[in-house]
C-alpha positions in Angstrom: 0.2 -0.2 0.1 2.7 2.3 0.6 4.4 1.6 -2.6 0.9 2.8 -3.9 0.7 5.4 -2.6 4.4 6.7 -3.6 4.0 6.1 -6.6 0.5 8.3 -7.5 2.4 10.9 -5.2 5.3 10.9 -7.9 2.7 10.4 -10.9 1.7 13.9 -9.5 4.6 15.5 -8.6 5.4 14.8 -12.3 3.1 15.8 -14.0 2.7 19.5 -12.1 6.4 19.8 -12.5 5.8 19.2 -16.3 3.2 21.4 -16.6 5.1 24.2 -15.0 7.7 23.9 -17.3 5.3 23.5 -20.1 4.1 26.7 -18.7 7.7 28.5 -18.7 8.3 27.9 -22.3 4.8 28.8 -23.3 5.4 32.3 -21.5 8.6 32.6 -23.4 6.8 31.8 -26.6 4.0 34.6 -26.3 7.2 37.3 -25.4 8.8 36.5 -28.2 6.1 36.6 -30.1 5.6 40.1 -28.2 8.5 41.1 -29.1 8.5 40.5 -33.3 5.2 42.1 -33.2 6.5 45.5 -31.2 9.5 45.4 -33.3 7.1 45.6 -36.4 5.0 48.0 -35.3 7.4 50.2 -34.0 7.6 52.4 -37.3 4.3 53.2 -36.8 4.7 54.3 -33.3 8.0 56.5 -34.4 5.6 58.9 -37.3 3.0 59.0 -34.4 5.4 60.6 -32.3 7.2 63.2 -34.6 3.6 64.8 -34.8 2.5 67.9 -33.1 1.0 67.9 -30.1 -2.1 68.9 -28.8 -1.7 72.6 -27.1 -2.9 73.2 -24.0 -6.2 74.0 -22.7 -6.4 77.1 -19.8 -8.6 75.7 -17.6 -11.4 78.2 -16.8 -9.6 80.7 -19.2 -6.8 81.3 -16.5 -4.3 83.2 -18.0 0.2 82.5 -17.2 -0.2 84.6 -14.0 -2.8 83.1 -12.5 -0.8 79.1 -13.5 2.0 80.2 -11.8 -0.2 81.4 -8.8 -1.9 78.7 -8.4 1.4 76.8 -9.0 2.7 78.4 -5.7 -0.3 77.3 -4.1 -0.3 73.9 -4.6 3.6 74.0 -3.8 3.4 76.1 0.1 0.1 73.4 0.8 2.5 70.1 0.7 5.4 71.6 2.1 3.0 72.5 5.1 1.4 69.2 4.6 4.9 67.6 4.9 5.7 69.3 7.4 2.6 68.3 9.8 3.4 64.9 8.7 7.4 65.0 10.5 
């Protein structure tokens, strides 16, 4: 009875080990396919990267001075918050 249990456990562990090895090779295969696909799609992304960037829209019609003022207030708030946390 002990021999039968050992055989069953060895067969079970062998099947699991084989499945894990097979899974590693499947993942490597997908990685290679993905690299090939990225290499083919790379020229299209280079063309898209050369297009001019979209203009930045100001929220609520703010001018440059207002944006700098808001950035200063946010920075001061972050500094004050970090001082309270220490």
